[in-house]
DOGUGU-130431 format. One record per residue (C-alpha): residue number from 1; residue in three letters; x, y negated, z negated. Coordinates in Angstrom, 1 decimal, always signed. Layout:
N
[rec NUM 'ALA' [X Y Z]],
...
# end
This chain:
391
[rec 1 'MET' [+125.9 -78.7 -117.4]],
[rec 2 'ILE' [+124.9 -82.2 -118.3]],
[rec 3 'PHE' [+125.5 -84.9 -115.7]],
[rec 4 'ASP' [+125.4 -88.7 -115.9]],
[rec 5 'PHE' [+122.4 -89.5 -113.8]],
[rec 6 'MET' [+121.8 -93.2 -113.2]],
[rec 7 'LYS' [+118.1 -93.9 -112.9]],
[rec 8 'LYS' [+117.1 -94.6 -109.3]],
[rec 9 'ARG' [+114.5 -97.2 -108.3]],
[rec 10 'ILE' [+112.6 -95.9 -105.3]],
[rec 11 'ALA' [+110.7 -97.6 -102.5]],
[rec 12 'ILE' [+108.1 -95.2 -100.9]],
[rec 13 'LEU' [+107.0 -96.3 -97.5]],
[rec 14 'GLY' [+103.7 -94.4 -96.9]],
[rec 15 'SER' [+102.9 -93.5 -100.5]],
[rec 16 'THR' [+99.3 -92.4 -99.8]],
[rec 17 'GLY' [+100.3 -89.7 -97.2]],
[rec 18 'SER' [+101.2 -86.1 -97.9]],
[rec 19 'ILE' [+105.0 -86.7 -98.5]],
[rec 20 'GLY' [+104.3 -90.0 -100.4]],
[rec 21 'THR' [+101.9 -88.4 -102.8]],
[rec 22 'GLN' [+104.2 -85.5 -103.4]],
[rec 23 'SER' [+107.1 -87.9 -103.9]],
[rec 24 'LEU' [+105.2 -89.6 -106.6]],
[rec 25 'GLU' [+104.5 -86.2 -108.3]],
[rec 26 'VAL' [+108.3 -85.6 -108.4]],
[rec 27 'ILE' [+108.8 -89.1 -109.9]],
[rec 28 'ALA' [+106.1 -88.5 -112.5]],
[rec 29 'GLN' [+107.8 -85.2 -113.6]],
[rec 30 'ASN' [+111.2 -87.0 -113.9]],
[rec 31 'PRO' [+110.5 -90.5 -115.5]],
[rec 32 'ASP' [+113.9 -90.6 -117.0]],
[rec 33 'LYS' [+115.6 -90.3 -113.5]],
[rec 34 'PHE' [+113.3 -92.2 -111.2]],
[rec 35 'GLU' [+111.0 -95.2 -111.2]],
[rec 36 'VAL' [+108.8 -96.6 -108.5]],
[rec 37 'GLU' [+109.9 -100.0 -107.3]],
[rec 38 'VAL' [+107.8 -100.4 -104.1]],
[rec 39 'ILE' [+104.8 -98.5 -102.6]],
[rec 40 'THR' [+103.2 -99.2 -99.3]],
[rec 41 'ALA' [+100.2 -97.9 -97.4]],
[rec 42 'ASN' [+98.5 -98.6 -94.1]],
[rec 43 'ASN' [+94.8 -98.4 -94.8]],
[rec 44 'ASN' [+94.2 -96.1 -97.8]],
[rec 45 'VAL' [+93.3 -98.9 -100.3]],
[rec 46 'ASP' [+91.7 -96.9 -103.0]],
[rec 47 'LEU' [+94.6 -94.5 -103.4]],
[rec 48 'LEU' [+97.2 -97.2 -103.2]],
[rec 49 'ILE' [+95.4 -99.1 -106.0]],
[rec 50 'LYS' [+95.2 -96.0 -108.1]],
[rec 51 'GLN' [+98.9 -95.3 -107.5]],
[rec 52 'ALA' [+99.8 -98.9 -108.4]],
[rec 53 'LEU' [+97.9 -98.7 -111.7]],
[rec 54 'GLU' [+99.5 -95.4 -112.6]],
[rec 55 'PHE' [+103.2 -96.1 -111.7]],
[rec 56 'GLU' [+103.3 -99.9 -112.1]],
[rec 57 'PRO' [+105.7 -100.7 -109.3]],
[rec 58 'ASN' [+107.3 -104.1 -108.9]],
[rec 59 'THR' [+105.7 -104.6 -105.4]],
[rec 60 'VAL' [+102.8 -103.2 -103.4]],
[rec 61 'VAL' [+102.3 -103.7 -99.7]],
[rec 62 'ILE' [+99.2 -102.9 -97.7]],
[rec 63 'ALA' [+100.0 -103.0 -94.0]],
[rec 64 'ASN' [+96.5 -103.9 -92.9]],
[rec 65 'PRO' [+96.1 -107.6 -93.7]],
[rec 66 'ASN' [+92.3 -107.2 -93.7]],
[rec 67 'LYS' [+92.7 -105.1 -96.9]],
[rec 68 'TYR' [+94.9 -107.5 -98.8]],
[rec 69 'LYS' [+92.1 -109.2 -100.7]],
[rec 70 'GLN' [+90.8 -105.9 -102.0]],
[rec 71 'VAL' [+94.2 -104.8 -103.3]],
[rec 72 'SER' [+95.1 -108.2 -104.7]],
[rec 73 'GLU' [+91.9 -108.5 -106.6]],
[rec 74 'ALA' [+92.2 -105.0 -108.0]],
[rec 75 'LEU' [+95.7 -105.7 -109.3]],
[rec 76 'GLN' [+95.4 -109.3 -110.3]],
[rec 77 'LYS' [+95.7 -108.6 -114.0]],
[rec 78 'GLU' [+98.8 -106.4 -113.5]],
[rec 79 'PRO' [+102.4 -107.7 -113.3]],
[rec 80 'ILE' [+102.6 -106.4 -109.7]],
[rec 81 'LYS' [+103.4 -108.4 -106.6]],
[rec 82 'VAL' [+101.0 -107.7 -103.7]],
[rec 83 'PHE' [+101.8 -108.4 -100.0]],
[rec 84 'ALA' [+100.2 -107.5 -96.7]],
[rec 85 'GLY' [+101.4 -106.9 -93.1]],
[rec 86 'THR' [+104.1 -105.0 -91.4]],
[rec 87 'GLU' [+106.6 -107.8 -91.8]],
[rec 88 'ALA' [+106.2 -107.6 -95.5]],
[rec 89 'ILE' [+107.2 -104.0 -95.4]],
[rec 90 'ASN' [+110.3 -104.9 -93.5]],
[rec 91 'GLN' [+111.2 -107.4 -96.2]],
[rec 92 'VAL' [+110.6 -105.4 -99.3]],
[rec 93 'VAL' [+112.9 -102.6 -98.3]],
[rec 94 'GLN' [+115.7 -105.1 -98.5]],
[rec 95 'MET' [+115.0 -106.0 -102.2]],
[rec 96 'GLU' [+118.1 -105.9 -104.4]],
[rec 97 'THR' [+116.1 -103.9 -107.0]],
[rec 98 'VAL' [+115.6 -101.0 -104.5]],
[rec 99 'ASP' [+118.2 -98.2 -104.8]],
[rec 100 'LEU' [+116.7 -95.7 -102.3]],
[rec 101 'VAL' [+114.1 -96.1 -99.6]],
[rec 102 'LEU' [+112.0 -93.0 -98.9]],
[rec 103 'THR' [+110.4 -93.4 -95.5]],
[rec 104 'ALA' [+107.3 -91.3 -95.3]],
[rec 105 'MET' [+105.3 -93.4 -92.8]],
[rec 106 'VAL' [+103.7 -91.6 -89.9]],
[rec 107 'GLY' [+105.2 -91.7 -86.4]],
[rec 108 'TYR' [+106.8 -94.7 -84.7]],
[rec 109 'SER' [+105.6 -97.1 -87.5]],
[rec 110 'GLY' [+108.5 -95.9 -89.7]],
[rec 111 'LEU' [+111.3 -97.1 -87.3]],
[rec 112 'VAL' [+111.5 -100.9 -87.9]],
[rec 113 'PRO' [+111.3 -100.7 -91.7]],
[rec 114 'THR' [+114.0 -98.0 -91.7]],
[rec 115 'TYR' [+116.1 -100.1 -89.5]],
[rec 116 'HIS' [+115.8 -103.1 -91.9]],
[rec 117 'ALA' [+116.5 -100.8 -94.9]],
[rec 118 'ALA' [+119.7 -99.5 -93.2]],
[rec 119 'LYS' [+120.7 -103.0 -92.2]],
[rec 120 'ALA' [+120.4 -104.0 -95.9]],
[rec 121 'GLY' [+122.7 -101.1 -96.8]],
[rec 122 'LYS' [+120.0 -99.0 -98.6]],
[rec 123 'ASN' [+120.4 -95.3 -98.8]],
[rec 124 'ILE' [+117.5 -93.6 -97.0]],
[rec 125 'ALA' [+115.6 -90.4 -97.8]],
[rec 126 'LEU' [+114.2 -89.7 -94.4]],
[rec 127 'ALA' [+110.8 -88.0 -94.0]],
[rec 128 'ASN' [+110.0 -89.9 -90.8]],
[rec 129 'LYS' [+111.7 -87.9 -88.1]],
[rec 130 'GLU' [+110.4 -90.2 -85.4]],
[rec 131 'THR' [+112.8 -92.8 -86.5]],
[rec 132 'LEU' [+115.8 -90.7 -85.3]],
[rec 133 'VAL' [+113.8 -89.4 -82.3]],
[rec 134 'VAL' [+113.2 -92.9 -81.0]],
[rec 135 'ALA' [+116.4 -94.7 -82.1]],
[rec 136 'GLY' [+118.8 -92.1 -83.4]],
[rec 137 'GLU' [+121.9 -93.7 -82.0]],
[rec 138 'ILE' [+121.1 -97.1 -83.4]],
[rec 139 'ILE' [+120.2 -95.9 -86.9]],
[rec 140 'THR' [+123.1 -93.5 -87.3]],
[rec 141 'ARG' [+125.6 -96.1 -86.0]],
[rec 142 'LEU' [+124.2 -98.6 -88.5]],
[rec 143 'ALA' [+124.4 -96.0 -91.3]],
[rec 144 'ARG' [+128.1 -95.4 -90.5]],
[rec 145 'GLU' [+128.8 -99.2 -90.4]],
[rec 146 'LYS' [+127.1 -99.7 -93.8]],
[rec 147 'GLN' [+128.5 -96.5 -95.3]],
[rec 148 'LEU' [+125.0 -95.4 -96.5]],
[rec 149 'ASP' [+123.5 -92.0 -96.8]],
[rec 150 'ILE' [+120.6 -90.7 -94.7]],
[rec 151 'LEU' [+119.2 -87.9 -96.8]],
[rec 152 'PRO' [+116.9 -85.6 -94.8]],
[rec 153 'VAL' [+113.5 -84.8 -96.4]],
[rec 154 'ASP' [+112.2 -82.4 -93.7]],
[rec 155 'SER' [+112.5 -78.9 -95.1]],
[rec 156 'GLU' [+114.5 -77.7 -92.1]],
[rec 157 'HIS' [+117.0 -80.6 -92.2]],
[rec 158 'SER' [+117.3 -80.5 -95.9]],
[rec 159 'ALA' [+118.1 -76.8 -95.6]],
[rec 160 'ILE' [+120.9 -77.6 -93.1]],
[rec 161 'PHE' [+122.2 -80.4 -95.3]],
[rec 162 'GLN' [+122.2 -78.2 -98.4]],
[rec 163 'CYS' [+124.1 -75.5 -96.5]],
[rec 164 'LEU' [+126.8 -78.0 -95.4]],
[rec 165 'VAL' [+127.5 -79.4 -98.8]],
[rec 166 'GLY' [+131.2 -78.6 -99.5]],
[rec 167 'GLU' [+131.8 -77.4 -95.9]],
[rec 168 'HIS' [+133.0 -80.6 -94.3]],
[rec 169 'MET' [+136.3 -79.0 -93.3]],
[rec 170 'ASN' [+134.6 -76.1 -91.5]],
[rec 171 'PRO' [+133.4 -76.6 -87.9]],
[rec 172 'LEU' [+130.0 -75.3 -87.0]],
[rec 173 'GLU' [+129.3 -72.9 -84.2]],
[rec 174 'LYS' [+125.5 -73.7 -84.2]],
[rec 175 'ILE' [+122.6 -74.5 -86.4]],
[rec 176 'ILE' [+119.3 -72.6 -86.4]],
[rec 177 'LEU' [+116.0 -74.4 -87.1]],
[rec 178 'THR' [+113.2 -72.1 -88.2]],
[rec 179 'CYS' [+109.6 -72.6 -87.1]],
[rec 180 'SER' [+106.5 -71.0 -88.4]],
[rec 181 'GLY' [+105.0 -70.8 -84.9]],
[rec 182 'GLY' [+101.9 -72.6 -86.1]],
[rec 183 'PRO' [+98.3 -71.3 -86.0]],
[rec 184 'PHE' [+98.6 -70.2 -82.3]],
[rec 185 'ARG' [+101.7 -68.0 -82.4]],
[rec 186 'GLY' [+101.5 -65.2 -79.9]],
[rec 187 'LYS' [+98.5 -66.7 -78.1]],
[rec 188 'SER' [+98.3 -66.8 -74.3]],
[rec 189 'LYS' [+97.4 -69.9 -72.3]],
[rec 190 'GLU' [+93.9 -68.4 -71.7]],
[rec 191 'ASN' [+93.5 -68.1 -75.5]],
[rec 192 'LEU' [+94.4 -71.8 -75.8]],
[rec 193 'LEU' [+91.9 -73.1 -73.3]],
[rec 194 'ASN' [+89.1 -73.6 -75.9]],
[rec 195 'VAL' [+91.2 -74.5 -78.9]],
[rec 196 'THR' [+89.3 -76.7 -81.4]],
[rec 197 'VAL' [+90.6 -79.5 -83.5]],
[rec 198 'ASP' [+89.7 -77.6 -86.6]],
[rec 199 'GLY' [+91.6 -74.5 -85.4]],
[rec 200 'ALA' [+94.7 -76.6 -84.6]],
[rec 201 'LEU' [+94.6 -78.2 -88.1]],
[rec 202 'ASN' [+94.6 -74.8 -89.8]],
[rec 203 'HIS' [+98.3 -74.4 -90.4]],
[rec 204 'PRO' [+99.2 -71.0 -91.9]],
[rec 205 'ASN' [+101.9 -72.1 -94.4]],
[rec 206 'TRP' [+102.1 -75.9 -94.9]],
[rec 207 'ASP' [+99.7 -78.5 -96.2]],
[rec 208 'MET' [+100.4 -81.6 -94.1]],
[rec 209 'GLY' [+98.7 -84.6 -92.5]],
[rec 210 'ASP' [+96.7 -84.3 -89.3]],
[rec 211 'LYS' [+99.3 -85.7 -87.0]],
[rec 212 'ILE' [+102.2 -83.5 -88.1]],
[rec 213 'THR' [+99.9 -80.5 -88.2]],
[rec 214 'ILE' [+98.9 -80.9 -84.6]],
[rec 215 'ASP' [+102.6 -81.4 -83.7]],
[rec 216 'SER' [+103.4 -78.1 -85.5]],
[rec 217 'ALA' [+100.6 -76.4 -83.5]],
[rec 218 'THR' [+102.1 -77.6 -80.2]],
[rec 219 'LEU' [+105.8 -77.1 -81.3]],
[rec 220 'MET' [+106.4 -80.8 -80.7]],
[rec 221 'ASN' [+107.3 -81.1 -84.4]],
[rec 222 'LYS' [+110.1 -78.6 -83.8]],
[rec 223 'GLY' [+111.2 -80.5 -80.7]],
[rec 224 'PHE' [+111.4 -83.7 -82.8]],
[rec 225 'GLU' [+113.4 -81.8 -85.5]],
[rec 226 'MET' [+115.8 -80.6 -82.9]],
[rec 227 'ILE' [+116.4 -84.2 -81.7]],
[rec 228 'GLU' [+116.7 -85.4 -85.3]],
[rec 229 'ALA' [+119.2 -82.6 -86.1]],
[rec 230 'HIS' [+121.3 -83.8 -83.1]],
[rec 231 'TRP' [+121.7 -87.2 -84.8]],
[rec 232 'LEU' [+121.9 -86.1 -88.4]],
[rec 233 'PHE' [+124.6 -83.4 -87.8]],
[rec 234 'GLY' [+126.3 -84.6 -84.6]],
[rec 235 'LEU' [+125.7 -81.5 -82.5]],
[rec 236 'PRO' [+124.8 -81.2 -78.8]],
[rec 237 'PRO' [+121.5 -79.5 -77.9]],
[rec 238 'SER' [+123.3 -76.4 -76.8]],
[rec 239 'LYS' [+124.3 -75.8 -80.5]],
[rec 240 'ILE' [+120.8 -76.3 -81.9]],
[rec 241 'GLU' [+118.7 -73.2 -81.7]],
[rec 242 'VAL' [+115.1 -72.8 -82.7]],
[rec 243 'ILE' [+113.6 -69.5 -83.8]],
[rec 244 'VAL' [+110.1 -68.6 -85.0]],
[rec 245 'HIS' [+110.0 -67.3 -88.5]],
[rec 246 'PRO' [+106.3 -66.9 -89.5]],
[rec 247 'GLN' [+106.8 -66.6 -93.3]],
[rec 248 'SER' [+108.6 -70.0 -93.6]],
[rec 249 'ILE' [+110.9 -68.6 -96.3]],
[rec 250 'ILE' [+114.2 -69.2 -94.6]],
[rec 251 'HIS' [+114.1 -73.0 -93.9]],
[rec 252 'SER' [+117.1 -73.1 -91.6]],
[rec 253 'ILE' [+120.5 -71.6 -91.1]],
[rec 254 'VAL' [+124.1 -72.7 -90.2]],
[rec 255 'GLN' [+126.6 -70.6 -88.5]],
[rec 256 'PHE' [+130.3 -71.4 -88.7]],
[rec 257 'GLU' [+133.1 -70.7 -86.2]],
[rec 258 'ASP' [+134.1 -67.5 -88.0]],
[rec 259 'GLY' [+130.6 -66.1 -87.5]],
[rec 260 'SER' [+129.5 -66.3 -91.1]],
[rec 261 'MET' [+126.1 -67.8 -91.8]],
[rec 262 'LYS' [+124.4 -69.7 -94.7]],
[rec 263 'ALA' [+120.7 -70.0 -95.1]],
[rec 264 'GLN' [+118.6 -72.0 -97.5]],
[rec 265 'MET' [+115.5 -70.2 -98.7]],
[rec 266 'GLY' [+112.5 -70.8 -100.9]],
[rec 267 'LEU' [+108.7 -70.9 -100.9]],
[rec 268 'PRO' [+107.1 -73.5 -98.5]],
[rec 269 'ASP' [+106.9 -76.4 -100.9]],
[rec 270 'MET' [+107.8 -79.9 -99.8]],
[rec 271 'LYS' [+108.4 -81.1 -103.3]],
[rec 272 'LEU' [+111.7 -79.3 -103.4]],
[rec 273 'PRO' [+113.4 -81.1 -100.4]],
[rec 274 'ILE' [+111.9 -84.4 -101.7]],
[rec 275 'GLN' [+113.4 -83.9 -105.1]],
[rec 276 'TYR' [+116.7 -82.8 -103.6]],
[rec 277 'ALA' [+116.9 -86.0 -101.5]],
[rec 278 'MET' [+116.0 -88.3 -104.4]],
[rec 279 'GLY' [+118.3 -86.6 -106.8]],
[rec 280 'PHE' [+121.3 -86.0 -104.5]],
[rec 281 'PRO' [+124.1 -85.1 -105.2]],
[rec 282 'TYR' [+122.5 -83.4 -108.3]],
[rec 283 'ARG' [+120.0 -80.6 -108.5]],
[rec 284 'ILE' [+117.2 -81.3 -111.0]],
[rec 285 'LYS' [+115.5 -78.6 -113.1]],
[rec 286 'ASN' [+111.9 -78.2 -112.3]],
[rec 287 'ASP' [+109.0 -75.8 -112.9]],
[rec 288 'PHE' [+108.1 -75.3 -109.2]],
[rec 289 'PRO' [+106.9 -71.7 -108.3]],
[rec 290 'ARG' [+109.9 -69.3 -107.7]],
[rec 291 'PHE' [+110.4 -67.1 -104.7]],
[rec 292 'ASN' [+110.3 -63.3 -105.3]],
[rec 293 'PHE' [+111.9 -61.1 -102.6]],
[rec 294 'LEU' [+109.5 -58.2 -103.6]],
[rec 295 'ASP' [+106.5 -60.4 -102.5]],
[rec 296 'TYR' [+108.1 -60.6 -99.0]],
[rec 297 'PRO' [+109.3 -57.1 -98.1]],
[rec 298 'MET' [+109.6 -58.2 -94.4]],
[rec 299 'LEU' [+110.9 -61.4 -92.9]],
[rec 300 'GLU' [+110.2 -61.7 -89.1]],
[rec 301 'PHE' [+112.0 -63.6 -86.4]],
[rec 302 'GLU' [+111.2 -64.1 -82.7]],
[rec 303 'PRO' [+112.0 -66.6 -79.9]],
[rec 304 'PRO' [+109.6 -69.5 -79.3]],
[rec 305 'ASN' [+107.6 -69.3 -76.1]],
[rec 306 'THR' [+108.4 -72.6 -74.3]],
[rec 307 'LYS' [+106.4 -71.7 -71.2]],
[rec 308 'ILE' [+103.2 -71.7 -73.2]],
[rec 309 'PHE' [+104.3 -74.3 -75.8]],
[rec 310 'ARG' [+105.9 -76.8 -73.3]],
[rec 311 'ASN' [+106.5 -79.5 -75.8]],
[rec 312 'LEU' [+109.6 -77.9 -77.2]],
[rec 313 'ALA' [+111.1 -77.7 -73.7]],
[rec 314 'LEU' [+110.2 -81.3 -73.1]],
[rec 315 'ALA' [+112.0 -82.3 -76.2]],
[rec 316 'TYR' [+115.2 -80.6 -75.1]],
[rec 317 'GLU' [+114.8 -82.3 -71.7]],
[rec 318 'ALA' [+114.3 -85.7 -73.3]],
[rec 319 'LEU' [+117.4 -85.3 -75.5]],
[rec 320 'GLU' [+119.5 -84.2 -72.5]],
[rec 321 'LYS' [+118.4 -87.2 -70.5]],
[rec 322 'GLY' [+119.0 -89.5 -73.5]],
[rec 323 'GLY' [+118.6 -93.2 -73.5]],
[rec 324 'ASN' [+115.0 -94.2 -74.0]],
[rec 325 'MET' [+113.6 -90.8 -72.9]],
[rec 326 'PRO' [+113.0 -89.5 -76.5]],
[rec 327 'CYS' [+111.2 -92.8 -77.2]],
[rec 328 'ILE' [+108.9 -92.1 -74.2]],
[rec 329 'LEU' [+108.4 -88.5 -75.5]],
[rec 330 'ASN' [+107.4 -89.8 -78.9]],
[rec 331 'ALA' [+105.1 -92.6 -77.8]],
[rec 332 'ALA' [+103.3 -90.3 -75.3]],
[rec 333 'ASN' [+102.9 -87.7 -78.0]],
[rec 334 'GLU' [+101.4 -90.1 -80.5]],
[rec 335 'ILE' [+98.7 -91.2 -77.9]],
[rec 336 'VAL' [+97.8 -87.7 -76.8]],
[rec 337 'VAL' [+97.6 -86.4 -80.4]],
[rec 338 'GLU' [+95.2 -89.2 -81.2]],
[rec 339 'ALA' [+93.2 -88.3 -78.1]],
[rec 340 'PHE' [+93.1 -84.6 -79.0]],
[rec 341 'LEU' [+92.0 -85.4 -82.6]],
[rec 342 'ALA' [+89.3 -87.6 -81.1]],
[rec 343 'ARG' [+88.2 -84.7 -78.9]],
[rec 344 'GLU' [+88.9 -86.6 -75.8]],
[rec 345 'ILE' [+91.4 -84.1 -74.3]],
[rec 346 'GLY' [+92.0 -80.4 -74.6]],
[rec 347 'PHE' [+94.9 -78.7 -76.4]],
[rec 348 'LEU' [+96.7 -77.7 -73.2]],
[rec 349 'GLN' [+96.5 -81.2 -71.8]],
[rec 350 'ILE' [+98.7 -82.5 -74.6]],
[rec 351 'SER' [+102.0 -81.3 -72.9]],
[rec 352 'GLU' [+100.7 -81.9 -69.4]],
[rec 353 'ILE' [+100.1 -85.6 -70.1]],
[rec 354 'ILE' [+103.3 -86.1 -72.0]],
[rec 355 'GLU' [+105.3 -84.6 -69.0]],
[rec 356 'LYS' [+103.5 -87.0 -66.6]],
[rec 357 'ALA' [+104.3 -90.0 -68.9]],
[rec 358 'MET' [+108.0 -89.0 -69.0]],
[rec 359 'GLN' [+108.0 -89.1 -65.2]],
[rec 360 'LYS' [+106.2 -92.4 -64.9]],
[rec 361 'VAL' [+107.9 -94.6 -67.5]],
[rec 362 'ALA' [+111.2 -96.0 -66.3]],
[rec 363 'HIS' [+114.3 -94.3 -67.8]],
[rec 364 'MET' [+116.9 -96.6 -69.4]],
[rec 365 'GLN' [+120.3 -95.1 -70.4]],
[rec 366 'ASN' [+121.6 -97.6 -73.0]],
[rec 367 'PRO' [+118.6 -99.3 -74.7]],
[rec 368 'GLY' [+118.8 -101.7 -77.6]],
[rec 369 'LEU' [+116.2 -101.9 -80.3]],
[rec 370 'GLU' [+114.1 -104.4 -78.3]],
[rec 371 'ASP' [+114.3 -102.2 -75.2]],
[rec 372 'LEU' [+112.9 -99.3 -77.3]],
[rec 373 'ILE' [+110.1 -101.4 -78.6]],
[rec 374 'GLN' [+109.1 -102.4 -75.1]],
[rec 375 'THR' [+109.5 -98.7 -73.9]],
[rec 376 'ASN' [+107.1 -97.7 -76.8]],
[rec 377 'ASP' [+104.5 -100.3 -75.8]],
[rec 378 'GLU' [+104.7 -99.4 -72.1]],
[rec 379 'THR' [+104.5 -95.7 -72.7]],
[rec 380 'ARG' [+101.5 -96.1 -74.8]],
[rec 381 'ARG' [+99.7 -98.1 -72.1]],
[rec 382 'VAL' [+100.6 -95.5 -69.4]],
[rec 383 'THR' [+99.7 -92.6 -71.5]],
[rec 384 'LYS' [+96.3 -94.0 -72.4]],
[rec 385 'LEU' [+95.6 -94.4 -68.7]],
[rec 386 'LEU' [+96.7 -90.8 -68.2]],
[rec 387 'THR' [+94.3 -89.5 -70.9]],
[rec 388 'GLN' [+91.5 -91.3 -69.1]],
[rec 389 'ASP' [+92.7 -89.8 -65.8]],
[rec 390 'ARG' [+93.0 -93.3 -64.3]],
[rec 391 'PHE' [+96.3 -92.7 -62.4]],
# end
């Protein structure tokens, strides 16, 4: 079947990260379907310059203003606009020449640019789950008002999204998010007392950035995905189940009211959900490795252990409380993950400190965007003190 695919101009926020670099690989393999309009990075100047020279975007933004001169001088002979600072990122996502904004920035930093993109009516390919964790109600309401698409890039949410195409008339009984279990699946608390940073970064199936890899090891990533699924698919926490599936072949499942189930399957390769989001509603032919059932004679499933991996339980608690509590959860998590990576706290302290922060920062039931920004700042301050045991 031949379809009329209008070429899309893509803005990639966080082009030097894991999702960003893989997105550029997808674009490079499909130059007739996509072109790079904007790329941004926080600090990785060398890779940003290399990407700009290869893909020749209209605009490049380096978030760190101290790196502006280096980028500008490297690209001064090219027909590329160079800007610096976070406000510049907020502005470029609104450019008329941008058709799709792929948000691949790490953590809370992706929220405000995504908000501005949505406000400008841009369709969004969302790889930054923290945006919906922190401000899901605000972003999804804005998407409805502007009649724009939020296309999930996370493999689990992409799987749910793919299973629901053509099923809008059929109510769901529940969705099931799968989880590899990370490198410490089946371990006891005693086993986790002396976990090293290198051990936590050794994910069994996925090649990701440091922050999301630690989140996967603590199951916070799955907690964030549960909150994100709530906003993407409009389901209460009671209808969002998490199961551990070590092989990461079934990416997620939907169950309908008649009891039938649909699952999306494939090898663990982020380029597939990235390509699906960028090409939606069409599937684009590729040469990615194919799954062979004979290579996986057994697929395993088990419940997550939320007594040992407390972060998943804390995420359910945050969503049930609502308001700014998921924002508190996210901000506290970003600080403790930084502290763990810096070898300032132990692995088990991650969830302990997050829980204390959720108790100490004031809960607000109906926050606006400015309230969430203030909550984020306050939670970071409180959590830093907790990591130093100064409370």
